[in-house]
C-alpha positions in Angstrom: 54.6 -8.7 9.1 51.1 -9.5 7.8 47.8 -7.8 7.4 45.1 -9.0 9.8 42.1 -9.4 7.6 38.5 -10.0 8.7 35.8 -11.1 6.3 32.7 -13.2 6.9 34.3 -16.5 6.2 34.3 -20.1 7.4 32.4 -23.1 6.1 30.5 -24.7 8.9 28.6 -28.0 8.6 29.4 -28.0 4.9 27.5 -24.8 4.2 29.2 -22.2 2.2 28.3 -18.5 1.6 29.9 -17.9 -1.8 29.8 -14.1 -1.8 31.4 -13.6 1.6 34.1 -16.1 0.8 34.7 -14.5 -2.6 35.4 -11.0 -1.2 38.0 -12.5 1.3 39.6 -14.5 -1.5 39.8 -11.4 -3.7 41.4 -9.4 -0.9 44.0 -12.2 -0.3 44.8 -12.3 -4.0 45.0 -8.5 -4.5 47.3 -8.1 -1.4 49.5 -11.0 -2.4 50.0 -9.6 -5.9 51.3 -6.5 -4.1 53.7 -8.4 -1.8 51.5 -8.5 1.3 50.6 -11.7 3.3 47.5 -11.9 5.4 46.2 -13.6 8.5 42.4 -14.2 8.3 39.7 -14.0 11.0 37.3 -16.9 10.5 34.3 -18.7 12.0 36.2 -21.9 11.1 39.9 -21.1 11.3 41.3 -24.5 10.3 38.9 -24.8 7.3 39.7 -21.3 6.1 43.4 -21.8 6.5 43.3 -24.9 4.4 41.1 -23.3 1.8 43.1 -20.1 1.4 46.6 -21.2 2.4 47.0 -18.5 5.0 47.0 -18.6 8.8 43.6 -17.9 10.4 42.4 -17.1 13.9 39.0 -17.3 15.5 36.5 -14.5 15.6 36.3 -12.0 18.5 33.4 -13.7 20.5 30.5 -11.4 19.8 28.2 -14.1 18.5 24.9 -14.4 20.5 25.6 -11.3 22.7 22.9 -8.7 23.3 23.9 -5.1 22.6 24.8 -4.2 26.2 27.0 -7.2 26.6 28.5 -6.6 23.2 29.4 -3.0 24.2 31.0 -4.3 27.4 33.0 -6.9 25.5 34.1 -4.3 22.9 35.5 -2.1 25.7 37.3 -5.1 27.2 39.0 -6.0 24.0 40.1 -2.5 23.2 41.6 -2.3 26.7 43.3 -5.6 26.2 44.8 -4.4 22.9 46.0 -1.3 24.6 47.6 -3.3 27.4 45.3 -2.0 30.1 43.9 -5.4 31.0 44.4 -9.1 30.3 42.0 -11.6 28.7 41.1 -14.9 30.3 43.2 -17.8 29.1 40.3 -19.3 27.1 39.1 -16.0 25.5 38.8 -16.6 21.7 40.2 -13.0 21.1 43.6 -13.9 22.5 44.6 -15.2 19.1 43.6 -11.9 17.5 45.8 -10.0 20.0 48.7 -12.2 19.1 48.1 -11.6 15.4 48.1 -7.9 16.0 51.5 -8.2 17.5 52.9 -9.2 14.1 50.5 -7.1 11.9 51.4 -4.1 9.8 47.7 -3.1 9.6 44.1 -4.3 9.6 41.8 -4.8 6.6 38.1 -4.9 7.2 37.3 -6.9 4.0 34.0 -7.1 2.3 31.3 -9.3 3.9 29.4 -8.8 7.1 27.7 -5.6 5.8 27.4 -2.9 8.5 23.7 -2.4 9.2 21.7 -2.7 12.4 20.0 -5.9 11.3 23.4 -7.6 11.9 24.7 -6.0 15.1 27.4 -8.7 15.5 29.1 -7.4 12.4 28.9 -3.8 13.6 30.5 -4.7 17.0 33.1 -7.1 15.6 34.4 -4.8 12.9 34.4 -1.6 14.8 36.0 -3.3 17.7 38.8 -4.8 15.7 39.4 -1.4 14.1 39.6 0.2 17.6 42.0 -2.5 18.7 44.2 -1.7 15.8 44.1 2.0 16.6 45.1 1.1 20.2 48.3 -0.4 18.7 48.8 2.5 16.3 48.1 0.3 13.3 46.5 1.6 10.1 43.0 0.3 9.2 41.4 0.1 5.8 37.8 -0.7 5.2 36.9 -2.2 1.9 34.0 -3.6 -0.1 31.3 -2.4 2.2 27.6 -1.5 2.2 26.6 0.9 5.0 23.1 0.8 6.3 20.6 1.8 5.2 19.2 0.8 8.6 21.6 2.0 11.2 20.4 2.9 14.7 22.1 5.9 16.2 24.5 4.0 18.4 25.5 1.7 15.5 25.9 4.6 13.1 28.2 6.3 15.7 30.4 3.2 16.0 30.7 2.8 12.2 31.2 6.5 11.7 34.0 6.6 14.2 35.7 3.6 12.5 35.6 5.1 9.0 36.7 8.5 10.1 39.8 7.0 11.6 40.4 4.6 8.7 43.2 5.3 6.3 40.9 4.5 3.5 37.3 3.4 3.1 36.0 1.5 0.1 32.3 1.1 -0.7 30.5 -0.6 -3.6 27.6 1.7 -4.3 27.0 5.5 -4.2 24.3 5.4 -1.5 27.0 4.0 0.9 29.5 6.5 -0.3 27.2 9.5 0.4 26.5 8.1 3.9 30.2 7.6 4.7 31.2 11.0 3.3 28.6 12.5 5.6 30.5 11.0 8.4 33.7 12.6 7.3 35.3 9.5 5.8 37.9 9.4 3.0 35.8 7.3 0.6 36.4 5.4 -2.7 33.2 4.2 -4.5 33.8 1.4 -6.9 32.7 -2.1 -8.0 32.5 -4.9 -5.5 35.9 -6.4 -4.4 35.0 -9.7 -6.0 34.1 -8.4 -9.4 37.4 -9.6 -11.0 37.9 -12.7 -8.8 40.2 -15.1 -10.7 41.0 -12.5 -13.3 37.4 -11.5 -14.1 35.7 -12.1 -17.5 37.8 -12.9 -20.5 37.1 -12.6 -24.2 35.4 -16.0 -24.6 33.1 -15.4 -21.6 29.7 -13.7 -22.0 26.1 -14.4 -22.8 26.9 -16.5 -25.9 29.0 -18.9 -23.9 25.9 -21.0 -22.9 22.2 -21.1 -23.4 21.3 -21.5 -19.8 19.3 -19.2 -17.4 21.2 -19.2 -14.1 19.0 -18.7 -11.0 20.2 -17.9 -7.5 17.7 -17.0 -4.9 17.7 -15.7 -1.3 15.1 -16.7 1.3 14.7 -13.1 2.5 11.3 -11.9 1.4 11.0 -9.0 3.9 7.9 -10.4 5.5 6.0 -11.3 2.4 4.0 -14.6 2.3 6.5 -17.3 1.1 3.8 -19.1 -0.9 3.0 -16.1 -2.9 6.6 -15.1 -3.6 7.7 -18.6 -4.5 4.8 -19.1 -6.8 5.5 -15.8 -8.5 9.2 -16.6 -9.0 8.3 -20.1 -10.4 6.0 -18.4 -12.9 8.8 -16.0 -13.9 11.2 -18.9 -14.3 8.8 -20.9 -16.5 8.6 -17.8 -18.7 12.4 -17.7 -18.7 12.7 -21.3 -19.8 10.3 -20.7 -22.7 11.8 -17.4 -23.8 15.5 -17.8 -23.2 16.7 -21.4 -22.4 17.1 -24.1 -19.8 17.0 -23.1 -16.1 19.8 -24.0 -13.8 19.6 -23.3 -10.0 22.8 -22.4 -8.2 22.7 -21.7 -4.4 25.1 -19.0 -3.1 24.3 -20.1 0.4 24.0 -23.8 0.5 25.8 -27.2 0.7 29.2 -27.0 -0.8 29.2 -30.5 -2.3 26.8 -32.3 -4.6 24.6 -35.0 -3.0 24.0 -33.2 0.3 20.6 -32.6 1.7 19.3 -29.2 0.4 19.6 -26.5 3.0 19.7 -22.7 2.9 19.1 -21.3 -0.5 19.2 -24.8 -2.0 16.1 -25.7 0.0 14.3 -22.6 -1.3 15.3 -23.6 -4.8 13.7 -27.0 -4.4 10.4 -25.4 -3.3 10.5 -23.1 -6.3 11.4 -26.0 -8.7 8.4 -28.0 -7.3 6.1 -25.1 -8.4 7.5 -24.8 -11.9 5.9 -26.3 -15.0 9.1 -26.5 -16.9 12.0 -28.8 -16.0 15.1 -27.4 -14.3 18.5 -28.5 -13.1 20.6 -27.9 -10.0 24.3 -27.2 -9.7 26.1 -27.7 -6.4 27.3 -24.5 -4.6 30.9 -25.4 -5.0 33.5 -22.7 -4.5 33.7 -19.0 -5.3 35.8 -19.3 -8.5 33.5 -21.9 -10.0 30.5 -19.8 -9.0 32.0 -16.8 -10.7 32.7 -18.7 -13.9 29.2 -20.1 -13.9 27.6 -16.7 -13.7 29.9 -15.1 -16.3 29.0 -17.8 -18.9 25.3 -17.7 -18.5 22.9 -16.3 -21.1 20.7 -14.7 -18.5 20.8 -14.4 -14.7 17.8 -14.2 -12.4 18.9 -13.5 -8.9 17.9 -12.1 -5.5 21.4 -12.8 -4.3 24.0 -10.0 -4.7 27.2 -11.8 -5.8 25.8 -13.7 -8.8 25.1 -10.2 -10.2 28.6 -9.0 -9.2 30.1 -11.9 -11.2 27.8 -11.8 -14.2 27.5 -8.0 -14.9 31.2 -7.4 -15.9 30.8 -10.2 -18.5 27.8 -8.5 -20.1 25.2 -11.1 -18.9 21.7 -9.6 -18.8 20.4 -9.7 -15.2 16.9 -9.7 -13.7 17.5 -8.8 -10.0 14.7 -9.4 -7.5 14.8 -6.9 -4.6 12.9 -7.5 -1.3 13.5 -4.2 0.5 15.5 -1.0 0.5 18.8 -2.7 1.5 18.6 -5.3 -1.3 17.5 -2.7 -3.8 20.5 -0.5 -2.9 22.9 -3.4 -3.3 21.5 -4.9 -6.5 20.9 -1.6 -8.2 24.5 -0.6 -7.3 25.9 -3.9 -8.7 24.0 -3.5 -12.0 24.4 0.3 -12.3 28.2 0.1 -12.4 27.8 -1.8 -15.7 24.9 0.1 -17.3 22.1 -2.3 -16.3 18.8 -1.4 -14.6 16.9 -4.7 -14.3 15.9 -4.5 -10.6 12.4 -5.7 -10.0 10.6 -5.4 -6.6 9.1 -8.6 -5.2 5.8 -6.9 -5.1 6.0 -6.6 -8.9 6.4 -10.3 -9.7 3.2 -10.3 -11.8 4.9 -7.9 -14.2 8.3 -9.6 -14.0 8.0 -11.8 -17.1 7.5 -8.8 -19.2 10.6 -7.2 -17.7 12.5 -10.4 -18.2 11.7 -10.5 -21.9 12.8 -6.8 -22.3 16.1 -7.5 -20.5 16.7 -10.7 -22.5 16.0 -8.8 -25.8 18.6 -6.2 -24.8 21.5 -8.7 -24.5 23.5 -7.2 -27.3 23.3 -3.7 -25.8 24.1 -5.0 -22.3 27.2 -6.8 -23.6 28.4 -3.7 -25.4 27.8 -1.6 -22.3 29.8 -3.9 -20.1 32.7 -4.1 -22.6 32.8 -0.3 -22.8 33.1 0.0 -19.0 35.4 -3.0 -18.3 38.8 -1.4 -18.8 37.9 1.6 -16.7 36.5 -0.5 -13.8 39.6 -2.8 -13.9 41.9 0.2 -13.7 40.0 1.8 -10.9 39.9 -1.4 -9.0 43.7 -1.9 -9.4 44.3 1.7 -8.2 42.2 1.0 -5.2 44.1 -2.1 -4.2 47.4 -0.2 -4.8 46.2 2.4 -2.3 45.1 -0.3 0.1 48.5 -1.9 0.0 50.3 1.3 0.4 48.2 2.2 3.5 48.8 -1.2 5.1 52.4 -1.9 4.1 
């Protein structure tokens, strides 16, 4: 028996999304430590199977569907799981049905956050959960952010899923309040990947290097790109002068060095071209390398979420750049767990250098605050995964 586990994984055309891969990897490790094997659901099953050493099956086939078509496909797949209909021989979801035959439960792992801006994730995860219920299999939802933008129909689908789930884990209190309002059994804790690879150790932390690590997302919420990129470049010039050398690390970009910049890496090159101070680039690499890079930086400047998830437990001071309510909720949640509050709105980039200096000057207090919280968060995370394993065993 195994746990069928869906994350937002699969490296396609050499492009890796570090955060999504990290949450799946953490789930694999935590369940394995408790004696449970998994089967993954992936956009690139062969690649993911080789990466994680577990069997993987294709996704459910919601990519590119409009909402009405997605709703029809969802009903079809639930009927197929219940034995009321059969899928075509070439339907990609047939492999999921086979995996359910040998599953002890289903884990909706972190990644693919459930908001109406990504309807494919809403349909995919709620459908898989309904397929599991049709087989009388337990479902656990872990590592999620819910909303804040959820249309009524999407909210209903997500609410139905979490009400029926054995357990639901979220990573910030705004999502917990929303899920509790739906009647879910909710655990609010740090992100599932916070302790990937064991988490920070004694020789990690801000003193481990002098570099300023930078990881940016191209989501500016409609703001003019030239203005945002110029403002970030000015902020990073200030960081280079006030703190130390700047190193860019793309969390969505080419996995290997020497590849043509794409995704976040292409944005990084545009920002670098606007800077007065020199900077360096590190290849995206894998999740474990990314976690160690973040944990051993002197300062992190990020508009991506998982660099903050990795850095905060190690006591690294963080300047987090938020584009909208969704990114503000995620970033303030990641920082708040560890006693930090350095979230800056993109509209306030003119004042960001002052904020950066304040945050950098508070490094000793940030490190103490993280150290004071570390054991408690580790214990809470371990207890969560114990409960997940018990529910899915």
